[in-house]
N, C-alpha and C positions, 0 to 999 in steps of 0.2 A: 235193376232188380226190383222192380216195383210190382208187387203182387198182393191180392186180397190175402189177409192174414187171419187164421184161426186164433183162438186165445192162447195165451202163454202160460205154461205151467212150469215151475222151478222144482227140480229134483236135487236133494242134498244127499250125497252118499256118505254115510256115517257109520260104517260098520267095522272100521279098522281097529286094531288092538293097540297101536301105538307103543310097541315093545321098546323103542329106543328112548322112551320117556319113563321107563321104570326107574325108581320104584314108586313114582306118583302114579303112573298110568298102569292100570290093572285091567282085568277082563271086564269087570262091571263098570269101571270108571276110566275109560281109555282117554287118551290125549284130547279127542274132540269135546269131551265132557268136563274138561279141566280148564281153569283160568291159567293157561301157560303164560301168556302174554296179556296183561290188563286185568281188570276186576271181573270181567264177564268171560264165560267159557268160550272156547273156540266156536262151538255150534251155535251159541247165542249171538256171538259177533257175526257169523255168517248170515243168520237169519236177519239180524238188524241191517246188515249191509244191503241185502236184496229187497227189504220191505218196501222201498219206494217203487219197485218194479211191478210187483203184483200184489194182490190182496193174499192174507194168510190162507184163505180158502183154496188157493191154487198153488200152495206149497206142499211138497211131498218129501218125506226123509225115508231112505232105506237103511235099516240097521240090522242088528241080529238079536236073536231071542234074549240073550243075556243082558242087552243094553237097552231094550225097547221101553222098559217102565222109566229108566232115568231120563231117556229122551223125551218121553211124554210129560214128565214133571218139568223139564226145562222149557218145553215149548207148548204151554198151554193153549196158545193162540192158534196152533195148527190142528186141524180136525184129527181126532184120534184115528180114524180110518185111513188117514194119510200117511200115518207112520207105520211102515211095513217092515215086518221082522222076518228076515231069512232064517229058515230053520238050521242051515249050514252055509258056511261061506263058500260061494261058487265063483268069485271074481266078478268083475264089473259088466261084463257082457250079460250074464244072467240076472244081475241085480237091476240093470236098466230094462231088460226085457220084461221083467216082472212089473216094474212100476209103469212101463209103457202100456201093458195089458190093463193095468187099473185105470190109467188116465183114459185110454180109449173107450173103456166101459163106462166111465162117468161122464165123458163129453158126448157120448152117444145116447144118454138117457133121454127119453122122450119127454120127460116132465120138467126139463130145464126151462124156466120161464123166460130167459133171454133168448133161447132158441126160438121158442114158439111166437115171441113177439116180433122176430126178425126173420120172416121167410125169405126165400129166394137164395141170395149169395151165401148166406150163413149156412144154409142147409147142407150145401156140398162139404162143408167142413165138419159136419156131425161125425163124431167118433175119431176126429183128428185134433191135434193140438201141436203147438210148437214147444218142444222140451229144451230146457236149459239145465244141463248136467253139471253140478258144481261139487267140489270137495267140501267137507264139513270142517277141515282143519288147517286152512291156509290163512296167512296174514296178509292183508291188503292195506297199506297205509293211506292210499288216495281213493277213498270209497266213491266220491262223486265222479271222479274221472273213470274209474272201473265201471260204474253204471252206464256211463255214456258209451263205452266200448261195448258193453253187454247188449245195450239197445241196438247197436249197429249190427252185431253178430245175430240178433234175433231177426232183423230185417233180412240178412243174407240167408238165414235158415228158413225163411218163410217160403222161398221157392221149392216146390216139390222136387225131390231128388238131390237136394243140396245139403251138404254137411259144413258146419263152420266150427273152428277151433280157436282158442285164444293162445297165442305164443308170447313168451316172456323174452324180451331181448336179452341175451346172455351177458353177464358182467364179468365172468371168469371162465376158464376152460373146465367146467364142472363135469365129472364122470359119472355122477349119480343120477342124472336126468336123462330121459329121452329127448331127442332133438327132431325138429321140423324143418326140412329144406323147402324153401319156397321160390317161386319165379321172381325175377327182378322186377318185371313190370307188373303194376297192379292198377286198382281203381280205387274210388272212394264211395263209401256208403255212409250216410249220415255224417259226413265229414271225416270218417276214419278210414285209414288205409286197409285195404283188402287184397290179398294175394292168393294166386292159385297155389296149392301145395304139391310139390313134386314128390315128396317121399317123407315117410316117418322112419327114423333110425332109432336104434336102441342105445343104451347107455355106452358111450364110446371109450376107448382107450384115451390116456392122456394126450399123447401125440395127435390123435384124431380130433379129440376135443379142441385142442389148440388151433388146428387147421379150421375147424368149424367157425369158432370165434373170429378168427382172422378174415375169413371170406365174407362175413357180414351176410350170408345168405341162410343162416340158420337161427331158429328160436328154440327155447326151451319149451317142451310139452308140460303145461301146467295141469292137464287133466280137466279142462273146462271145454264142454262140447254143446253144440246146438243143432237141432235138426227137428223135423216133423216126426210125429209119432209113425205115420204112414211111411215116410222115407226110411226110418230105422227098421221098421218091420219088413220092408221089402228087401233091404240089404241084408238082414238077418236071414230071411227066407233063402237067399241065394248063397250065402257064405257059411251060415250056421244052421242048416235046416233042421236038424235033430233038436236043437234047443228051441228054435222058433215054433216047431209043431207041438212040442211038449208044453210050451207056455200058452199056446192056442187052446189046448185041451184044459189046462188049468184056468184060463180066462173064463171058460164056460160055467165055472162054479163060483166065480166071484159074486158075493153078496148072499150066497146060500150056505146052509149048514155043512154041506160037503167041502167047503173051500179049505178049512184048516187040514183035514185029513188028506186032501188031494195035494196040497201044498207039501206037507210032510213026505208024501210018497214020490211026487215028481220032482221037486226041487233038487234033491241029491243026485238025480240022473243027469242034470244038465251039465254041459261042457264047462270045465274049470279054465276059463280063458278071459283075458282082459278085452275090453271093448276096442283098445288100440289094435290089437292083433286081429280081432274077429271082424271089425267093421272098417276101421279108418285105414289101415294099411292096404287091404285090397281095394277099397273104394278109390284111393288115391292114385290107383293105376289108370283111372278113367278121367279123361280131361273134363273141366268144368263141373266137377262133383265136390271136391273138398277145397275149402278156403280157409286161410288163416288171417287173423287180425292181431298185429303186434299190440301188446298191452304193457306199456311202462307205467305200472300203478303202485310201485313200492311193494312188490310181491315177494313173499317167502313162504316156502311150504313147511317152514319150522320143522325140519326133519330130525333135529337132534337138540340136546342140551347146547351144543356149540352155537347152533343157529339162534337159540334164545339169547345167549350171551351177546352175539353180533347185533341182534335187535336192540338190546337194552343198554349196551355199553356206548356212552356219548363220546368217548375218546379212546385210542389205543392203550391198551394196559390198565384200563380202569377195572376196579373190583366191583361186581354187581352182587347185591344182596336182597333177599326178600325180606329181611328183618334187620333188627339192630346188630351191628357188627363193628370190629375194629380190625384193621389190616396193617401190620407192621412189616416193612421190607417184604411186602407181597403184592403181586400185580396180576392182572389178567384172569382172576378167578371168578367163577359163578358159585355163589354160596346160597342155597336154598334151604333156609330153616327158619320160617316165619315165627316159630314159637320159642325159639332159643336164641340167646345172645351167642354170635359166632366170633371166635378170635382167631385170625389167620396170621402166622408168623413164618417168614421166609419161604413161602410157597408161591408158585407161579403157574398160571395157565391150568388150573385144576378146576373140575366140576365136583361139587359137593351138594347132594340132595339127601335131606333128612326127613323121614316119615316115621310114624309111631312104631313100625315093626321093621324098618329096614334103613341102611345107610349106604348111599352110592358115593364112591369116591374114584375118579378117574381123570386121566389127563384130557384136557379139552379136546385135543386133536384125535383122541380115540372115542369121542362121544358117539360117533356112528356105529361103534361096536357094542353098545350097551345091549342090543338085541341078543348078542352072544350070551350074556348073563341069563337073560330069560330063557334061552334054550337050555342052559345048564341047570337052571331051577326045574324046568319041566322034566328033565331027565333025572334028577336027584331028590327033588323035594315035593313033586306032584304040585298041587294047585295051592298049597298053603300060603306061598308068597306071590301068587299070580293074580 
């Protein structure tokens, strides 16, 4: 898989609401903008983790209009024009198509000094780039190991027409993740194992998830993707032509006064579909197109307060607190109240999250359902507590 490579651009998807982290996570300050684990926000940790791979001038963030100001405050090192705001959420295929158009526009610019000084082989890549699409709100314990695998994935994705994904070796029969089935025989790129993807499967039932884990032929889909801009656009043109052509029309206005109005008009018309459904699933039906690299890197999507407890608890049954506390005849609790002394008595496996205007109390094994509270609030209290 040795090929000439255009420059690498890293795209961080940071538009989610993080409803399962209510009451800390709100519309303007969602999960990725909070210090859920550690002193830095999830977004800051993501940027710090990938900083050795590319300069900040080649980092892009896609967020929404409500969060764009906060994202820019947290990431002053990233060019303001690289922090793109969706006027409405249209899922990941549209978000990636939008940023791909911006990257293509920028890399095609004739005044880029590095291009003008390197004629010949570089010219054929003008307007193209390798994109790394990464979530803004995941935890990765082994950052150096992660970067090594990402570098290998970028090498795989350098080949035109090739898509690469990272897969997490499953540690349990999880029903909340999508799975990637891969061929048994693989190869190595930059010392990392690389396998052909057979298919992507959606969130399975528990019996099916158990079969997947037992077979050792499946990985969790962690939402980390790698491909050339040109490869992505060709596949979008084939499988999602309406969105592709609409974004091409929008791209003509990038850098002009017409861009903002055109974005507001065109973007809501784009198909609301994930990139997994729109691009990866149909592409995986063709051999030699989609590859997966197993990534054992201490990964967690930190999908709920229960996930936070699992990361922070050093031993089973330990009580975890964000501030001063005492726990008597109490175990397995997550107590988040950094400004108040917390006293827990005779309670087990609870989540308690205290904010100035709301208090969450739930069983730890029901933490995945906190989003239901947000839906209830939307129906009964409007935006006041959102």
